[in-house]
C-alpha positions as CSV (number, residue, x, y, z in Angstrom):
1,X,-48.3,-18.2,-113.7
2,X,-49.7,-19.2,-110.3
3,X,-46.4,-20.8,-109.4
4,X,-44.5,-17.7,-110.3
5,X,-46.8,-15.3,-108.4
6,X,-46.5,-17.1,-105.0
7,X,-42.8,-16.3,-104.3
8,X,-43.3,-12.7,-105.5
9,X,-46.0,-12.2,-102.9
10,X,-43.8,-13.7,-100.2
11,X,-41.0,-11.4,-101.1
12,X,-43.2,-8.3,-101.1
13,X,-44.5,-9.3,-97.7
14,X,-41.0,-9.5,-96.2
15,X,-40.0,-6.2,-97.7
16,X,-43.2,-4.6,-96.3
17,X,-42.5,-6.1,-92.9
18,X,-38.9,-4.8,-92.9
19,X,-40.1,-1.4,-94.0
20,X,-42.7,-1.4,-91.2
21,X,-40.1,-2.3,-88.6
22,X,-37.8,0.5,-89.8
23,X,-40.6,3.0,-89.7
24,X,-41.5,1.9,-86.2
25,X,-37.9,2.3,-85.1
26,X,-37.7,5.7,-86.7
27,X,-41.0,6.8,-85.2
28,X,-39.8,5.8,-81.7
29,X,-39.0,8.9,-79.6
30,X,-35.3,9.4,-79.1
31,X,-34.1,8.9,-75.6
32,X,-32.5,11.7,-73.5
33,X,-29.1,10.0,-73.9
34,X,-29.3,10.0,-77.7
35,X,-30.5,13.6,-77.9
36,X,-27.8,15.0,-75.6
37,X,-24.9,12.7,-75.9
38,X,-25.2,11.3,-79.5
39,X,-27.1,13.9,-81.5
40,X,-25.5,12.8,-84.8
41,X,-26.7,9.2,-84.6
42,X,-29.4,8.3,-87.2
43,X,-32.9,7.7,-85.8
44,X,-33.6,4.1,-84.7
45,X,-30.0,3.2,-84.2
46,X,-28.8,1.8,-80.9
47,X,-26.4,3.5,-78.5
48,X,-22.8,2.4,-78.6
49,X,-21.8,0.1,-75.7
50,X,-20.7,2.0,-72.6
51,X,-18.8,-0.9,-71.0
52,X,-16.0,-3.0,-72.6
53,X,-17.3,-6.3,-71.4
54,X,-19.3,-8.2,-74.1
55,X,-21.4,-9.9,-71.5
56,X,-22.8,-6.6,-70.2
57,X,-26.6,-6.6,-70.5
58,X,-28.3,-4.0,-72.7
59,X,-30.5,-3.0,-69.7
60,X,-27.5,-2.0,-67.7
61,X,-26.0,-0.1,-70.7
62,X,-29.3,1.9,-71.1
63,X,-29.6,2.7,-67.4
64,X,-26.0,3.9,-67.2
65,X,-26.5,6.1,-70.3
66,X,-29.7,7.5,-68.8
67,X,-28.0,8.3,-65.5
68,X,-25.0,9.9,-67.3
69,X,-27.3,12.0,-69.5
70,X,-29.2,13.3,-66.5
71,X,-26.0,14.1,-64.6
72,X,-24.5,16.0,-67.5
73,X,-27.7,17.9,-68.2
74,X,-28.0,18.9,-64.6
75,X,-24.4,19.8,-63.8
76,X,-22.9,20.8,-67.1
77,X,-25.5,21.9,-69.6
78,X,-27.1,24.4,-67.2
79,X,-24.1,26.7,-67.3
80,X,-22.8,25.8,-70.7
81,X,-25.9,27.0,-72.4
82,X,-25.4,30.4,-70.8
83,X,-22.0,30.6,-72.4
84,X,-23.1,29.5,-75.9
85,X,-26.5,28.3,-77.1
86,X,-25.2,26.9,-80.4
87,X,-22.3,24.6,-79.5
88,X,-23.7,21.1,-78.9
89,X,-20.3,19.3,-79.0
90,X,-19.2,19.7,-75.4
91,X,-21.5,17.0,-73.9
92,X,-20.6,14.4,-76.7
93,X,-16.9,15.1,-76.1
94,X,-17.3,14.7,-72.3
95,X,-19.2,11.4,-73.0
96,X,-16.4,10.1,-75.1
97,X,-13.9,10.9,-72.3
98,X,-16.1,9.4,-69.6
99,X,-16.6,6.2,-71.8
100,X,-12.9,5.7,-72.0
101,X,-12.6,6.2,-68.2
102,X,-15.4,3.8,-67.5
103,X,-14.1,1.1,-69.8
104,X,-10.6,1.4,-68.3
105,X,-12.0,1.3,-64.8
106,X,-14.1,-1.7,-65.7
107,X,-11.0,-3.6,-66.9
108,X,-9.2,-2.7,-63.6
109,X,-12.2,-3.7,-61.5
110,X,-12.6,-7.0,-63.2
111,X,-8.9,-7.8,-62.7
112,X,-8.9,-6.6,-59.0
113,X,-9.6,-9.0,-56.2
114,X,-12.4,-7.5,-54.1
115,X,-12.7,-10.5,-51.8
116,X,-9.5,-9.4,-50.1
117,X,-10.8,-5.8,-49.8
118,X,-14.3,-6.8,-48.6
119,X,-13.4,-9.5,-46.2
120,X,-10.0,-8.4,-44.9
121,X,-9.2,-4.8,-45.5
122,X,-12.6,-3.1,-44.8
123,X,-13.4,-5.2,-41.6
124,X,-9.9,-4.5,-40.3
125,X,-10.3,-0.8,-40.8
126,X,-13.7,-0.8,-39.0
127,X,-12.2,-2.8,-36.2
128,X,-9.3,-0.4,-35.8
129,X,-11.7,2.5,-35.9
130,X,-13.7,1.1,-33.0
131,X,-10.5,0.3,-31.0
132,X,-9.0,3.8,-31.5
133,X,-12.3,5.5,-30.7
134,X,-12.7,3.7,-27.5
135,X,-9.1,4.4,-26.5
136,X,-9.6,8.1,-27.3
137,X,-12.9,8.2,-25.4
138,X,-11.3,6.6,-22.3
139,X,-8.7,9.4,-22.2
140,X,-11.0,12.4,-22.6
141,X,-11.1,13.3,-18.9
142,X,-7.6,12.3,-18.1
143,X,-4.2,14.1,-18.2
144,X,-3.7,12.9,-21.8
145,X,-6.4,15.4,-22.8
146,X,-5.2,18.2,-20.5
147,X,-8.1,17.5,-18.1
148,X,-10.7,17.7,-20.9
149,X,-9.3,20.6,-22.8
150,X,-8.5,18.5,-25.9
151,X,-11.7,17.3,-27.6
152,X,-12.3,13.7,-28.6
153,X,-11.8,14.3,-32.4
154,X,-8.3,15.7,-31.7
155,X,-7.4,12.6,-29.6
156,X,-8.7,10.3,-32.3
157,X,-6.7,12.2,-34.9
158,X,-3.6,11.6,-32.9
159,X,-4.3,7.9,-33.1
160,X,-5.2,7.9,-36.8
161,X,-3.3,10.8,-38.5
162,X,-3.9,11.4,-42.2
163,X,-2.5,14.0,-44.5
164,X,-5.9,14.8,-46.0
165,X,-7.8,15.3,-42.7
166,X,-7.5,18.1,-40.2
167,X,-8.0,17.4,-36.5
168,X,-11.5,18.9,-36.8
169,X,-12.4,16.4,-39.5
170,X,-12.1,18.7,-42.5
171,X,-11.1,17.1,-45.8
172,X,-8.3,18.6,-47.9
173,X,-9.8,18.9,-51.4
174,X,-6.4,19.1,-53.1
175,X,-5.6,15.6,-51.8
176,X,-8.5,14.0,-53.7
177,X,-8.0,16.4,-56.6
178,X,-4.5,15.0,-57.2
179,X,-5.8,11.5,-56.6
180,X,-8.6,11.9,-59.2
181,X,-6.2,13.5,-61.6
182,X,-4.0,10.4,-61.4
183,X,-7.0,8.2,-62.0
184,X,-7.8,10.2,-65.1
185,X,-4.2,10.1,-66.2
186,X,-4.2,6.4,-65.9
187,X,-7.6,5.9,-67.6
188,X,-7.5,8.5,-70.4
189,X,-5.5,8.3,-73.6
190,X,-2.9,11.0,-74.1
191,X,-5.1,12.9,-76.6
192,X,-8.0,12.9,-74.2
193,X,-5.9,13.8,-71.2
194,X,-4.1,16.7,-72.8
195,X,-7.1,19.1,-73.1
196,X,-7.3,20.7,-69.7
197,X,-10.8,22.1,-70.0
198,X,-12.5,18.7,-70.4
199,X,-10.3,17.0,-67.8
200,X,-10.9,19.7,-65.2
201,X,-14.6,19.6,-65.8
202,X,-14.7,15.8,-65.2
203,X,-12.4,16.0,-62.3
204,X,-14.2,18.8,-60.5
205,X,-17.6,17.1,-61.0
206,X,-16.3,13.9,-59.3
207,X,-14.6,16.0,-56.6
208,X,-17.7,18.0,-55.9
209,X,-20.0,15.0,-55.7
210,X,-17.7,12.9,-53.6
211,X,-15.9,15.3,-51.3
212,X,-18.4,18.0,-50.8
213,X,-21.7,16.1,-51.0
214,X,-21.3,12.4,-50.3
215,X,-18.6,12.1,-47.6
216,X,-19.8,14.9,-45.4
217,X,-23.3,13.5,-45.5
218,X,-22.6,9.7,-45.1
219,X,-20.3,10.4,-42.1
220,X,-23.1,12.2,-40.1
221,X,-24.1,10.0,-37.1
222,X,-27.9,10.4,-37.9
223,X,-27.3,9.3,-41.5
224,X,-25.5,6.1,-40.4
225,X,-28.2,5.4,-37.8
226,X,-31.1,6.0,-40.1
227,X,-29.4,3.8,-42.8
228,X,-29.0,0.9,-40.2
229,X,-32.7,1.4,-39.3
230,X,-33.7,1.1,-43.0
231,X,-31.6,-2.0,-43.4
232,X,-33.2,-3.6,-40.3
233,X,-36.7,-3.0,-41.7
234,X,-39.8,-2.1,-39.8
235,X,-40.2,-3.0,-36.1
236,X,-42.0,-6.2,-35.1
237,X,-44.0,-4.1,-32.6
238,X,-45.3,-1.8,-35.3
239,X,-48.6,-3.5,-35.3
240,X,-48.9,-3.3,-31.6
241,X,-49.6,0.5,-31.8
242,X,-52.7,-0.2,-33.9
243,X,-56.0,-0.4,-32.0
244,X,-57.0,-4.0,-31.5
245,X,-59.9,-5.3,-33.6
246,X,-63.0,-5.4,-31.4
247,X,-65.0,-8.4,-32.3
248,X,-68.6,-9.0,-31.1
249,X,-68.7,-11.3,-28.1
250,X,-69.4,-14.8,-29.1
251,X,-71.9,-16.9,-27.3
252,X,-70.3,-19.3,-24.9
253,X,-70.6,-22.9,-25.9
254,X,-69.6,-26.2,-24.4
255,X,-66.3,-27.7,-25.5
256,X,-66.7,-31.4,-25.5
257,X,-64.5,-34.1,-26.8
258,X,-65.5,-35.7,-30.1
259,X,-64.1,-37.7,-32.9
260,X,-64.4,-34.7,-35.3
261,X,-62.2,-32.5,-33.1
262,X,-59.6,-35.3,-32.8
263,X,-59.6,-35.8,-36.6
264,X,-59.1,-32.1,-37.1
265,X,-56.2,-32.0,-34.6
266,X,-54.6,-35.0,-36.3
267,X,-54.8,-33.6,-39.8
268,X,-53.5,-30.2,-38.6
269,X,-50.5,-31.9,-37.0
270,X,-49.9,-33.9,-40.2
271,X,-50.0,-30.7,-42.3
272,X,-47.6,-29.0,-40.0
273,X,-45.1,-31.9,-40.0
274,X,-45.4,-32.2,-43.8
275,X,-44.8,-28.5,-44.2
276,X,-41.7,-28.7,-42.0
277,X,-40.5,-31.7,-43.9
278,X,-40.9,-29.9,-47.2
279,X,-39.0,-26.9,-45.9
280,X,-36.2,-29.1,-44.6
281,X,-36.0,-30.9,-48.0
282,X,-35.9,-27.6,-49.9
283,X,-33.2,-26.3,-47.5
284,X,-31.2,-29.4,-48.0
285,X,-31.4,-29.2,-51.8
286,X,-30.5,-25.6,-51.8
287,X,-27.6,-26.2,-49.5
288,X,-26.3,-29.0,-51.7
289,X,-26.7,-26.8,-54.8
290,X,-24.8,-24.0,-53.1
291,X,-22.0,-26.3,-52.0
292,X,-21.7,-27.6,-55.6
293,X,-21.6,-24.1,-57.0
294,X,-19.0,-23.0,-54.4
295,X,-16.7,-26.0,-55.0
296,X,-16.9,-25.5,-58.8
297,X,-16.6,-21.7,-58.7
298,X,-13.7,-20.2,-60.7
299,X,-13.3,-16.9,-58.8
300,X,-9.6,-16.4,-58.1
301,X,-8.6,-15.9,-54.5
302,X,-6.1,-13.3,-53.5
303,X,-3.2,-15.8,-53.3
304,X,-3.8,-17.0,-56.8
305,X,-3.6,-13.5,-58.1
306,X,-0.6,-12.4,-56.1
307,X,1.7,-14.5,-58.2
308,X,0.8,-12.6,-61.4
309,X,0.7,-9.1,-59.8
310,X,3.6,-7.1,-61.4
311,X,3.6,-4.3,-58.8
312,X,4.5,-6.6,-56.0
313,X,7.6,-7.9,-57.7
314,X,11.0,-6.3,-58.0
315,X,11.3,-5.2,-61.6
316,X,13.5,-2.8,-63.6
317,X,12.6,0.8,-63.6
318,X,10.1,1.5,-66.4
319,X,11.1,3.9,-69.1
320,X,9.2,7.2,-69.2
321,X,8.4,6.8,-72.9
322,X,5.6,4.3,-72.2
323,X,2.2,5.7,-71.1
324,X,1.8,3.2,-68.2
325,X,5.2,4.1,-66.8
326,X,4.7,7.8,-66.3
327,X,6.3,9.0,-63.2
328,X,4.0,10.2,-60.4
329,X,3.8,13.9,-60.1
330,X,5.3,15.5,-56.9
331,X,1.8,16.3,-55.4
332,X,1.1,12.6,-55.3
333,X,4.0,12.0,-52.9
334,X,1.9,13.0,-50.0
335,X,-0.8,10.6,-51.2
336,X,1.7,7.8,-51.4
337,X,3.0,8.5,-47.9
338,X,-0.6,8.5,-46.6
339,X,-1.4,5.3,-48.4
340,X,1.7,3.6,-47.1
341,X,0.9,4.9,-43.6
342,X,-2.5,3.3,-44.0
343,X,-0.9,-0.1,-44.5
344,X,1.6,0.5,-41.6
345,X,-1.1,1.8,-39.3
346,X,-3.5,-1.1,-39.7
347,X,-0.9,-3.9,-39.5
348,X,-3.5,-6.3,-38.2
349,X,-4.9,-6.7,-41.8
350,X,-4.0,-10.2,-42.8
351,X,-1.5,-9.7,-45.6
352,X,-1.6,-12.0,-48.6
353,X,1.3,-14.4,-48.5
354,X,2.0,-16.4,-51.6
355,X,3.3,-19.3,-49.5
356,X,-0.1,-19.7,-47.9
357,X,-2.7,-21.8,-49.6
358,X,-5.7,-20.0,-48.1
359,X,-6.7,-16.4,-47.5
360,X,-8.7,-16.8,-44.2
361,X,-11.5,-14.5,-45.3
362,X,-13.5,-15.3,-42.2
363,X,-10.8,-14.0,-39.9
364,X,-11.4,-10.2,-40.0
365,X,-15.2,-10.3,-40.1
366,X,-15.2,-12.4,-36.9
367,X,-12.7,-10.0,-35.3
368,X,-14.9,-7.1,-36.3
369,X,-18.0,-8.7,-34.8
370,X,-16.1,-9.4,-31.6
371,X,-14.9,-5.8,-31.4
372,X,-18.3,-4.4,-32.1
373,X,-20.1,-6.4,-29.4
374,X,-17.1,-6.2,-27.0
375,X,-17.2,-10.0,-26.8
376,X,-13.7,-10.3,-25.4
377,X,-14.9,-8.6,-22.2
378,X,-17.4,-11.4,-21.3
379,X,-16.5,-15.0,-20.8
380,X,-19.6,-16.5,-22.4
381,X,-19.3,-14.5,-25.6
382,X,-15.6,-15.0,-25.7
383,X,-16.1,-18.8,-25.6
384,X,-18.8,-18.6,-28.3
385,X,-16.5,-16.5,-30.5
386,X,-13.5,-18.8,-30.0
387,X,-15.7,-21.7,-30.9
388,X,-16.8,-20.0,-34.2
389,X,-13.1,-19.2,-34.9
390,X,-12.1,-22.9,-34.5
391,X,-15.0,-24.0,-36.8
392,X,-14.1,-21.4,-39.5
393,X,-10.4,-22.3,-39.2
394,X,-11.2,-26.0,-39.7
395,X,-13.3,-25.1,-42.8
396,X,-11.1,-22.4,-44.2
397,X,-10.9,-23.6,-47.8
398,X,-14.7,-23.9,-48.1
399,X,-15.3,-20.6,-46.2
400,X,-12.9,-18.7,-48.6
401,X,-14.8,-20.1,-51.6
402,X,-18.2,-19.6,-50.1
403,X,-17.6,-15.9,-49.2
404,X,-16.1,-15.2,-52.6
405,X,-19.0,-16.9,-54.3
406,X,-21.6,-14.9,-52.3
407,X,-19.7,-11.7,-53.0
408,X,-19.7,-12.1,-56.8
409,X,-23.2,-13.6,-57.1
410,X,-25.2,-11.6,-54.5
411,X,-23.4,-8.2,-54.2
412,X,-21.1,-7.5,-57.2
413,X,-23.6,-8.7,-59.8
414,X,-25.6,-7.1,-62.6
415,X,-28.9,-7.0,-60.6
416,X,-27.2,-5.2,-57.7
417,X,-25.6,-2.6,-60.0
418,X,-28.9,-2.1,-61.7
419,X,-30.7,-1.6,-58.4
420,X,-28.0,0.9,-57.3
421,X,-28.3,2.8,-60.6
422,X,-32.1,3.0,-60.5
423,X,-32.1,4.0,-56.8
424,X,-29.5,6.7,-57.4
425,X,-31.5,8.0,-60.4
426,X,-34.7,8.2,-58.4
427,X,-33.0,9.8,-55.4
428,X,-30.8,12.4,-57.3
429,X,-33.2,13.1,-60.2
430,X,-36.7,12.5,-59.0
431,X,-38.3,14.5,-61.9
432,X,-35.4,14.3,-64.3
433,X,-33.7,17.2,-62.6
434,X,-31.9,17.5,-59.3
435,X,-34.5,17.6,-56.5
436,X,-34.4,20.0,-53.6
437,X,-31.6,19.3,-51.1
438,X,-32.8,17.0,-48.4
439,X,-33.4,18.6,-45.0
440,X,-31.3,17.4,-42.2
441,X,-33.2,16.2,-39.1
442,X,-33.3,18.5,-36.2
443,X,-31.5,17.7,-33.0
444,X,-34.7,16.4,-31.5
445,X,-35.3,14.1,-34.5
446,X,-31.7,12.9,-34.3
447,X,-32.3,11.9,-30.7
448,X,-35.4,10.0,-31.7
449,X,-33.5,8.2,-34.5
450,X,-30.8,7.2,-32.0
451,X,-33.4,5.9,-29.5
452,X,-35.2,3.9,-32.2
453,X,-32.0,2.3,-33.3
454,X,-31.1,1.3,-29.8
455,X,-34.5,-0.3,-29.4
456,X,-34.4,-2.0,-32.8
457,X,-30.9,-3.5,-32.1
458,X,-32.1,-4.9,-28.7
459,X,-35.1,-6.4,-30.6
460,X,-32.8,-8.3,-33.0
461,X,-31.4,-10.4,-30.2
462,X,-33.8,-13.1,-28.8
463,X,-34.6,-12.7,-25.2
464,X,-33.1,-16.1,-24.2
465,X,-29.8,-15.2,-26.0
466,X,-29.6,-11.5,-24.8
467,X,-27.7,-12.3,-21.5
468,X,-25.2,-14.4,-23.4
469,X,-24.6,-12.0,-26.3
470,X,-25.2,-8.6,-24.8
471,X,-24.2,-9.4,-21.2
472,X,-25.9,-8.4,-18.0
473,X,-26.5,-4.8,-19.3
474,X,-27.9,-5.0,-22.8
475,X,-28.6,-1.3,-23.0
476,X,-25.0,-0.5,-22.2
477,X,-23.7,-3.0,-24.8
478,X,-25.9,-1.7,-27.5
479,X,-24.9,1.8,-26.7
480,X,-21.2,0.8,-27.0
481,X,-22.0,-0.6,-30.5
482,X,-23.3,2.8,-31.7
483,X,-21.1,5.2,-29.9
484,X,-18.0,4.9,-32.1
485,X,-20.1,6.1,-35.0
486,X,-21.6,9.1,-33.2
487,X,-18.8,11.5,-34.0
488,X,-18.7,12.9,-37.5
489,X,-15.1,14.0,-37.4
490,X,-14.0,10.5,-36.5
491,X,-16.2,8.9,-39.1
492,X,-14.4,11.0,-41.8
493,X,-11.2,9.2,-40.9
494,X,-12.9,5.9,-41.5
495,X,-14.4,7.0,-44.8
496,X,-11.0,8.4,-46.1
497,X,-9.1,5.3,-45.0
498,X,-11.6,3.0,-46.8
499,X,-11.3,5.2,-49.9
500,X,-7.5,4.9,-49.7
501,X,-7.8,1.2,-49.5
502,X,-10.2,1.1,-52.5
503,X,-7.9,3.3,-54.5
504,X,-5.0,1.0,-53.8
505,X,-7.0,-2.0,-54.7
506,X,-7.9,-0.6,-58.1
507,X,-4.7,1.5,-58.7
508,X,-1.9,-0.2,-56.8
509,X,0.7,2.1,-58.4
510,X,-0.7,5.0,-56.3
511,X,0.9,3.5,-53.2
512,X,4.4,3.7,-54.7
513,X,6.6,6.1,-52.8
514,X,10.0,7.1,-54.3
515,X,11.3,4.9,-57.1
516,X,9.2,2.1,-58.4
517,X,11.7,-0.6,-57.6
518,X,12.3,0.3,-54.0
519,X,8.7,1.1,-53.2
520,X,7.4,-2.2,-54.6
521,X,10.1,-4.2,-52.8
522,X,9.6,-2.5,-49.5
523,X,5.8,-2.7,-49.7
524,X,5.9,-6.4,-50.6
525,X,8.4,-7.1,-47.8
526,X,6.3,-5.2,-45.3
527,X,3.2,-7.1,-46.2
528,X,4.8,-10.5,-46.4
529,X,6.8,-10.1,-43.2
530,X,3.7,-9.2,-41.3
531,X,2.0,-12.3,-42.5
532,X,4.8,-14.7,-41.5
533,X,4.4,-14.1,-37.8
534,X,1.6,-16.7,-37.5
535,X,-0.2,-15.1,-34.5
536,X,-3.4,-16.5,-33.3
537,X,-6.2,-14.7,-35.1
538,X,-8.9,-15.3,-32.5
539,X,-10.9,-12.1,-31.7
540,X,-10.1,-10.4,-28.5
541,X,-6.3,-10.9,-28.9
542,X,-5.2,-7.7,-30.4
543,X,-2.0,-7.9,-32.4
544,X,-1.5,-4.1,-32.5
545,X,-3.3,-1.5,-30.6
546,X,-3.1,2.3,-30.9
547,X,-2.7,3.1,-27.3
548,X,-1.0,6.2,-26.1
549,X,1.8,5.5,-23.7
550,X,2.8,8.1,-21.1
């Protein structure tokens, strides 16, 4: 009997433990995402995955659902409950549509090569922005501007025209509305895209957040300057403003040489040398580990992906019966022309040539740094930059792999996405609901922010390197670095061009103009022909400039 009773007690204990776990799961309070987005799920069940990748962490899935629930409660549920208090199916249906969009976007993002965008396209756009701004600023008081009658934003708009931006820097909402509609058309299934109500709600939410809230704010000069200040961190002289600690006067004593003081000095020197040696050994090991990881990294470069990109090859015209081959609607023709003008305007972007074995990712960042600091105007900085260019050119294969490795392990990684999601949630929904709109700084406060940034940038350069890097007038050089970002109407052009390039990186079919065959062939020929010239890519030697000829 004793032998028969023992297994029964073990089985009863396991059943009791399983029942206890189920009760604990059922007693757990339901999250906001489960209550709003999945009201029909049984208690204790997990939320369905929001992302298609099986390697996505549950923490990222929970944070994304929480952010989505807060956004829908704040921007949709507030007015939907005024229409009807009993229909609870709208938010779950919008969640299903958004899940499909996010999973399709995730697939496209994973297949896109962001190394080319981050290290070639974006730096080239910033470099061209600085050049065109300085060209426009030099013509403000000349006959080009009718003796000062034409303002600076209008002159800049002539150098960088865009169909979605007015000369005053106003954004055409219809341009982005059609762009977002194409994104939804590419991401949603036909049954989800057909209902206009849900599609319009999703589209207008994205349009309102991006075009009316984000872009007008991030293009303000004070916002850019304060963001740079936050990235630079607190000033080194912050402690100098504090009152010094007043210590009681110590009694003078005779300093005499002794064996004890010599021993203390010797041991301190040994400790300092050993600490320096340990730091060097740790740095050496970390460098070797990084080199091994970079050499064995499997991130594809842009040239490895160009061979498999269908949109760059001449192919037969797709039939309209397939979903992916739907013709672009007429309103998108203006978008296509603007996108193609982006590529033709900034022809100094190094185009990906399949015949090349390397991508030269260090080229445009160095050119951007040279343009920002006006290094081509001074002999010493020009020599330093040309030396860096030769070093990077000699180590091009390793630099390409290193920059790609750093991009995908330090920036485009799960920890960074989690940090951005949590920061956005705390900023936009401090108490679970949208907080009060932030107050813009007054003109006096904007001047203080500008002066603080000038001082912080001068502090970043060591005193013995300031004459070499900043020239004989550091204040003027630092002012020239900030001034191209001090005009909101000009910053809007930069933001829109970067968004166009980002759209083309994720949805390359949006750059097609006319028929699919001709557009792809022309675009590929334009990119490849520009890359076969083989010009020297040293900073300071501009391949194309947007000067206005008389």
